[in-house]
C-alpha positions in Angstrom: 8.8 -38.6 -17.1 5.6 -37.4 -18.8 5.4 -33.9 -20.2 1.9 -32.5 -20.5 1.0 -29.2 -22.2 -2.2 -27.6 -20.8 -4.2 -24.6 -22.0 -6.8 -23.9 -19.4 -8.9 -27.1 -19.1 -7.6 -28.6 -22.3 -4.8 -31.1 -22.5 -3.0 -30.4 -25.8 -0.3 -33.2 -25.7 1.5 -35.7 -23.6 5.1 -36.8 -24.4 6.8 -39.7 -22.5 10.6 -39.9 -21.8 12.4 -42.9 -20.4 15.0 -42.4 -17.6 17.9 -43.4 -19.8 20.5 -41.4 -21.8 18.4 -41.2 -24.9 15.3 -40.2 -22.9 17.3 -37.4 -21.1 18.6 -36.1 -24.5 15.1 -36.0 -25.9 13.8 -34.3 -22.8 16.4 -31.6 -23.2 15.5 -31.1 -26.8 11.8 -30.9 -25.8 12.4 -28.2 -23.2 14.5 -26.2 -25.7 11.5 -26.1 -28.0 9.3 -24.4 -25.3 11.0 -21.0 -25.7 11.3 -20.3 -22.0 7.7 -21.2 -21.0 7.4 -21.9 -17.3 6.9 -25.5 -16.2 5.9 -27.3 -12.9 7.3 -30.7 -11.9 4.7 -33.0 -10.3 6.1 -35.9 -8.3 4.6 -39.4 -7.7 7.4 -41.3 -6.0 7.8 -44.3 -3.7 10.7 -42.4 -2.0 8.4 -39.7 -0.6 7.7 -40.0 3.2 5.2 -38.3 5.4 5.4 -37.5 9.2 2.9 -35.9 11.5 4.3 -33.8 14.4 2.9 -31.5 17.0 4.9 -28.4 18.1 4.2 -25.4 20.4 2.3 -22.6 18.6 5.1 -20.2 17.7 5.8 -17.6 15.1 8.8 -16.4 13.1 12.3 -17.7 13.8 11.3 -19.8 16.8 8.8 -21.8 14.8 11.3 -22.2 11.9 13.9 -23.4 14.3 11.7 -26.2 15.6 10.7 -27.2 12.1 14.4 -27.4 11.1 15.2 -29.7 14.0 12.3 -32.0 13.0 13.6 -32.0 9.4 17.0 -33.1 10.6 15.4 -35.8 12.8 13.3 -37.3 10.0 15.0 -36.2 6.7 18.6 -35.6 7.6 20.0 -36.4 4.1 17.4 -34.7 2.0 17.3 -31.2 0.7 13.8 -31.5 -0.6 11.5 -31.0 2.5 8.2 -29.3 3.2 6.1 -28.5 6.2 2.3 -28.0 5.9 0.3 -26.5 8.8 -2.9 -28.5 9.4 -4.5 -27.8 12.7 -4.2 -25.6 15.8 -4.8 -27.7 19.0 -6.0 -26.0 22.2 -5.1 -27.9 25.3 -3.2 -26.6 28.3 -1.2 -24.6 25.8 -1.8 -24.0 22.1 -0.1 -26.4 19.8 0.2 -26.7 16.0 -0.1 -29.9 14.1 2.3 -30.1 11.1 2.7 -32.6 8.2 6.3 -33.0 7.3 7.1 -34.4 3.9 10.5 -35.2 2.3 12.2 -37.2 -0.4 14.5 -39.9 0.9 16.2 -40.4 -2.5 16.8 -37.0 -4.1 19.2 -38.5 -6.7 16.1 -39.5 -8.7 15.5 -35.8 -9.5 19.0 -34.8 -10.2 19.4 -35.7 -13.9 16.0 -34.1 -14.8 16.7 -30.9 -12.8 20.2 -30.6 -14.4 18.5 -30.6 -17.8 15.9 -28.0 -16.7 18.8 -25.8 -15.5 20.9 -26.4 -18.5 18.1 -25.4 -20.9 17.3 -22.3 -18.7 13.7 -23.4 -18.4 11.7 -21.4 -15.8 10.8 -23.9 -13.1 7.8 -22.5 -11.1 7.8 -25.3 -8.5 8.2 -29.0 -7.5 4.8 -30.3 -6.4 3.8 -33.4 -4.4 1.0 -35.4 -6.0 -0.5 -36.5 -2.6 -0.6 -32.9 -1.3 -2.2 -31.8 -4.6 -4.9 -34.5 -4.2 -6.5 -32.7 -1.3 -8.4 -30.7 -3.8 -10.4 -33.8 -4.9 -11.4 -35.1 -1.5 -14.1 -32.6 -0.8 -15.8 -33.6 -4.1 -16.4 -37.2 -2.9 -18.7 -36.2 0.1 -17.7 -39.3 1.9 -19.6 -38.7 5.2 -16.7 -40.0 7.4 -13.7 -38.3 8.9 -11.2 -40.8 7.6 -11.0 -41.2 3.8 -8.6 -43.4 1.8 -8.3 -42.4 -1.8 -7.0 -45.1 -4.1 -5.5 -44.1 -7.5 -3.1 -45.5 -10.1 -0.9 -43.3 -12.2 1.2 -46.2 -13.7 0.4 -49.9 -14.1 2.9 -51.2 -11.6 2.1 -49.0 -8.5 -1.1 -48.3 -6.5 -1.3 -45.0 -4.6 -3.2 -44.9 -1.3 -3.6 -41.5 0.3 -5.2 -41.2 3.8 -7.1 -38.0 4.7 -8.6 -37.1 8.1 -11.1 -34.3 8.1 -9.9 -33.3 4.6 -6.2 -33.1 5.6 -3.5 -35.5 4.2 -2.1 -37.7 7.0 0.0 -40.1 4.9 0.4 -41.6 1.4 2.0 -44.7 0.3 2.8 -46.5 -3.0 2.4 -50.3 -3.1 3.4 -52.5 -6.0 0.6 -54.3 -7.8 1.1 -56.7 -10.8 -2.5 -57.5 -11.7 -3.5 -54.3 -13.5 -3.8 -56.0 -16.9 -4.4 -59.6 -15.8 -5.2 -61.3 -12.5 -7.4 -60.6 -9.5 -7.0 -56.8 -9.5 -10.0 -56.2 -7.1 -8.8 -58.8 -4.6 -5.3 -57.4 -4.5 -6.7 -53.8 -4.1 -8.9 -54.8 -1.1 -6.0 -56.7 0.5 -3.8 -53.6 0.4 -6.6 -51.4 1.8 -7.0 -53.8 4.8 -3.3 -53.6 5.3 -3.5 -49.8 5.4 -6.4 -50.0 7.9 -4.2 -52.1 10.3 -1.4 -49.6 10.0 -3.8 -46.7 10.8 -5.1 -48.5 13.9 -1.6 -49.4 15.1 -0.6 -45.7 14.8 -3.8 -44.7 16.6 -4.9 -42.5 13.8 -8.3 -44.2 13.7 -10.0 -46.5 16.2 -10.6 -50.2 15.5 -14.4 -49.6 15.3 -14.2 -46.5 13.0 -15.7 -46.8 9.6 -13.3 -45.8 6.8 -14.5 -44.3 3.5 -12.6 -45.8 0.6 -12.8 -43.8 -2.7 -11.4 -45.7 -5.7 -10.5 -44.0 -9.0 -10.5 -46.7 -11.7 -11.0 -47.1 -15.5 -13.8 -48.8 -17.3 -12.0 -52.1 -17.4 -12.0 -52.5 -13.6 -15.2 -50.6 -12.7 -17.6 -53.5 -12.9 -15.4 -56.0 -11.0 -14.7 -53.5 -8.3 -18.4 -52.6 -7.9 -19.1 -56.3 -7.3 -16.2 -57.0 -5.0 -16.2 -53.8 -2.9 -19.4 -54.1 -0.8 -19.9 -52.0 2.4 -19.3 -54.3 5.4 -19.4 -52.1 8.4 -15.6 -51.5 8.3 -15.3 -49.9 4.9 -17.7 -47.8 2.8 -16.7 -47.8 -0.8 -17.1 -45.3 -3.6 -16.1 -46.4 -7.1 -15.5 -43.5 -9.6 -14.8 -43.9 -13.3 -11.9 -41.7 -14.2 -13.4 -40.6 -17.5 -16.6 -39.6 -15.8 -14.7 -37.5 -13.4 -12.8 -35.9 -16.3 -16.1 -34.9 -17.8 -17.3 -33.6 -14.5 -14.3 -31.4 -14.2 -14.9 -30.3 -17.8 -11.4 -31.4 -18.9 -10.9 -31.6 -22.7 -9.0 -34.7 -23.8 -8.9 -36.6 -27.0 -8.8 -40.2 -25.8 -10.2 -42.1 -22.8 -7.8 -42.4 -19.9 -6.8 -45.6 -18.2 -4.9 -43.8 -15.4 -5.9 -40.9 -13.1 -2.7 -38.9 -13.4 -4.5 -36.4 -15.6 -6.8 -35.4 -12.7 -3.8 -34.6 -10.5 -2.0 -32.7 -13.2 -5.1 -30.6 -13.7 -5.2 -29.8 -10.0 -1.6 -28.7 -10.1 -2.2 -26.3 -13.1 -5.1 -24.6 -11.1 -2.8 -23.5 -8.3 -0.8 -20.3 -9.0 2.8 -20.4 -7.7 2.4 -23.9 -6.2 5.6 -25.1 -4.8 6.5 -27.8 -2.2 10.1 -28.8 -2.8 11.8 -26.4 -5.3 14.7 -24.3 -3.8 15.4 -20.7 -4.7 18.5 -21.7 -6.8 16.3 -24.0 -8.9 13.7 -21.3 -9.5 16.1 -18.5 -10.5 15.0 -18.6 -14.2 11.4 -18.5 -13.1 12.1 -15.3 -11.2 13.7 -13.9 -14.4 10.6 -14.9 -16.3 8.4 -13.1 -13.8 10.6 -10.0 -13.9 10.4 -10.0 -17.7 6.7 -10.5 -17.6 6.3 -7.6 -15.2 8.3 -5.4 -17.5 6.1 -6.2 -20.4 3.0 -5.5 -18.4 4.5 -2.2 -17.3 5.4 -1.3 -20.9 1.8 -2.1 -22.1 0.4 0.0 -19.3 2.7 2.9 -20.2 1.7 2.6 -23.9 -2.0 2.5 -22.9 -1.5 5.6 -20.7 0.3 7.3 -23.6 -2.5 6.5 -26.0 -5.0 7.8 -23.4 -3.1 11.1 -23.0 -2.8 11.4 -26.8 -6.5 11.1 -27.0 -7.0 13.7 -24.4 -4.6 16.0 -26.2 -6.4 15.5 -29.5 -9.7 16.3 -27.8 -8.2 19.4 -26.2 -6.7 20.5 -29.5 -10.1 20.2 -31.3 -11.7 22.1 -28.4 -9.0 24.8 -28.7 -9.6 25.2 -32.4 -13.3 25.6 -31.8 -12.7 28.1 -29.0 -10.2 30.0 -31.1 -12.8 30.4 -33.9 -15.4 31.6 -31.5 -13.0 34.0 -29.8 -12.0 35.4 -33.3 -15.7 36.1 -34.0 -16.1 37.7 -30.6 -13.0 39.8 -31.1 -14.3 41.1 -34.5 -17.6 42.0 -32.8 -15.9 44.0 -30.0 -13.6 45.7 -32.6 -16.6 46.8 -34.5 -18.2 48.1 -31.4 -15.0 49.9 -30.4 -14.7 51.6 -33.8 -18.3 52.7 -33.5 -17.7 54.2 -30.0 -14.4 55.7 -31.1 -16.2 57.8 -33.7 -18.5 59.2 -31.0 -15.8 59.8 -28.4 -15.3 63.2 -26.7 -11.8 64.6 -26.9 -9.9 65.0 -23.6 -6.7 66.7 -22.7 -5.8 64.1 -20.0 -2.9 62.0 -21.1 -2.8 58.2 -20.9 0.0 58.2 -18.2 -2.1 60.6 -16.0 -5.1 58.3 -16.3 -2.9 55.3 -15.3 -1.6 57.1 -12.2 -5.2 58.1 -11.3 -6.3 54.4 -11.5 -3.3 53.4 -9.3 -4.1 56.1 -6.8 -7.8 55.1 -6.5 -6.7 51.4 -6.1 -4.3 52.5 -3.3 -7.1 54.5 -1.6 -9.3 51.4 -1.6 -6.6 49.1 -0.2 -4.9 51.5 2.2 -6.9 54.5 3.3 -10.0 52.4 3.7 -8.3 49.9 5.9 -9.7 49.3 9.4 -7.7 49.6 12.6 -9.3 46.5 13.9 -6.5 44.0 13.0 -3.7 46.3 14.4 -5.6 47.0 17.6 -6.4 43.3 18.1 -2.7 42.3 17.8 -1.6 45.0 20.3 -4.5 44.1 22.7 -3.4 40.5 22.8 0.1 41.5 23.8 -1.1 43.9 26.5 -3.5 41.3 27.9 -0.5 39.3 29.0 0.1 42.0 31.7 -2.9 42.4 34.0 -1.6 45.5 35.8 -1.9 47.7 32.6 -4.8 49.9 31.6 -5.0 51.7 28.3 -6.4 55.2 28.4 -5.8 56.4 24.8 -5.2 54.8 21.3 -4.2 56.7 18.1 -4.1 54.8 14.8 -2.9 56.1 11.4 -1.6 55.1 8.0 1.5 56.8 6.5 4.2 56.3 3.9 7.0 56.6 6.5 7.4 54.8 9.8 8.2 58.0 11.7 5.0 59.9 10.6 2.8 61.5 13.2 -0.2 62.2 10.9 -1.8 60.4 8.0 -0.5 61.3 4.6 -2.8 63.3 2.3 -0.6 64.0 -0.7 -1.8 61.0 -2.6 -5.5 62.1 -2.5 -4.7 65.7 -3.4 -2.4 64.7 -6.1 -4.9 62.4 -7.7 -7.6 65.1 -7.6 -5.3 67.7 -9.1 -4.2 65.3 -11.8 -7.8 64.7 -12.7 -8.7 68.4 -12.9 -5.6 69.8 -14.6 -4.2 66.9 -16.5 -0.9 66.9 -14.6 1.1 63.9 -13.6 -0.1 62.3 -10.4 2.5 62.0 -7.6 4.5 58.7 -7.7 2.8 55.9 -5.9 4.8 55.0 -2.7 6.4 51.6 -2.5 5.7 51.0 1.2 2.8 51.9 3.6 2.9 51.6 7.4 0.2 51.3 10.1 1.2 53.3 13.3 -0.5 52.8 16.7 0.3 55.1 19.7 -0.8 53.8 23.1 -0.9 55.6 26.4 -2.0 54.3 29.8 -1.2 53.7 33.4 -0.4 50.8 35.8 -3.2 49.8 38.2 -2.7 49.5 41.9 0.7 51.3 41.7 2.3 51.4 45.2 5.3 53.6 44.4 7.6 50.7 43.4 9.2 52.3 40.3 11.7 49.5 39.9 8.8 47.0 39.3 7.0 49.5 37.0 10.1 50.0 34.8 10.7 46.2 34.7 7.1 45.7 33.6 7.4 48.2 30.8 10.7 46.6 29.7 8.9 43.2 29.6 6.1 44.3 27.3 8.7 46.0 25.0 10.7 42.8 24.8 7.6 40.6 24.3 6.4 42.8 21.4 9.8 42.8 19.7 10.3 39.1 20.0 6.9 38.4 18.4 8.2 39.8 15.0 4.7 41.1 14.3 5.9 44.8 14.2 8.5 46.7 12.2 9.5 48.8 15.3 8.5 49.0 18.9 9.3 52.2 20.8 8.6 53.2 24.4 7.6 56.9 24.4 6.9 57.3 28.1 8.0 55.4 31.2 6.6 55.6 34.8 10.0 57.3 35.7 12.2 59.3 33.4 15.6 57.6 33.4 17.2 59.6 30.6 20.8 60.8 31.3 19.9 64.5 31.3 17.3 64.1 34.0 17.8 64.4 37.8 16.4 61.6 40.0 15.9 62.0 43.7 14.2 59.8 46.3 14.5 56.8 48.5 16.5 53.9 46.9 15.8 51.4 49.6 13.8 48.3 48.9 11.1 49.5 51.4 8.1 50.9 49.7 6.5 54.0 51.4 2.9 53.0 51.7 1.8 56.5 52.7 -0.1 58.6 50.1 0.5 55.9 47.4 -3.0 56.6 46.0 -1.7 60.0 44.7 1.2 58.4 42.8 0.7 57.3 39.2 2.8 55.2 36.9 2.0 56.3 33.4 3.4 54.8 30.2 3.3 55.1 26.5 4.6 53.2 23.5 4.4 53.4 19.7 4.4 50.3 17.4 4.8 50.4 13.6 3.7 47.6 11.2 4.4 47.5 7.5 1.3 47.0 5.2 1.6 44.2 2.6 0.6 45.6 -0.8 0.0 43.7 -4.0 1.0 45.9 -7.0 0.8 44.6 -10.5 
């Protein structure tokens, strides 16, 4: 286990822990010193397998069900599994190509994860090194669809990751014993040729396809590999010095590196919330960390808003002080002008209360007696227009203080004039005012059917009452007087006498009252 501390592109430190009891104890003490800083676990294991499958293009629960069945098929005994979508294939039906990865021996992680959980360290994710290496493939500009990237993170194992069109197909770790002494270049080429035979047998590449081989090595092996690895029509080689790539990525390190693990660790730090294998139960403290961080951000935002509001309040206070001083000067100016005019005033015997009543009366005259009958007539006309057989002959509109008035009130005007002339109190201002409209007319094409005529008048009465636009609706005249003290004679049959119907008239009249809305302050 190697613990690296990164700040941006700078590697601050690397601490190594052996997989024994002492190393586990030191690892626990190291995590306790981090003070709940989040960590990411990057895996480079022999026990990690890769499978490519093709499934129908589905969404939601159906897609997840097929993936789960494939997990059971290939990684039945593993809880650490991951599916990456790589390509949508359009044939007779749309299909999706997936890369399934899983750990065949999950007990390797158990002691380390137990310590992470025991120390309450926020684990943001468990990341696969081969999947993370996809970020480096595009920088090689190989020129071929199939690329084999060779890297070494420890002296005893050689990592070969195969990419087709930039997507990881498989990755394998092979043991190698010649890192420090022996024919390192020959062993490396022999393992690459073995990988080529496997790719051909699995029909991932054709036998005649050229494979681009990109090798990450240190300065010790660079010259030997450059001589040994020559393009031969089967492989095209690219030899990359690890330290040159570190400089190209602008990574800050103290010492030169013999292994390429630092490049993959840097790739893992650049991806926010990267996770391949970590389960929700293993990330619970990371969720707590995010919640606490969100609370701190919200608190800082509230403090910033409070400071901003405080600044606005201070500015308003200063502006208020300035305005108050200006208004005080203006008040003194008007007070001086008032005193000057007061010395020149003419005495009057009209009391203040009388003047107040006069002002109210004039305001009432403006708002009431100068009202137009247009609004009231428009409302009634819309109701009458619903009945085509009615014709209006006469309209009378007036404004009064009572709903039963037959003439417009004149007491307010006379009272206001008398109060002005004699200094008496003006009449009290009424609390309510009413618009009254009296309508009279007749029914067109009347054929003597009084039953229909009375029904029509009742209909318009009901329609105007239901509209709630009027205080009261009263029928003042019907085509046929049906009061209890009147005598009615005639033919009560359903047959209508069509003779001399032109001489008959069906006259009607109604009276509507509407309260005027007044604003009195």
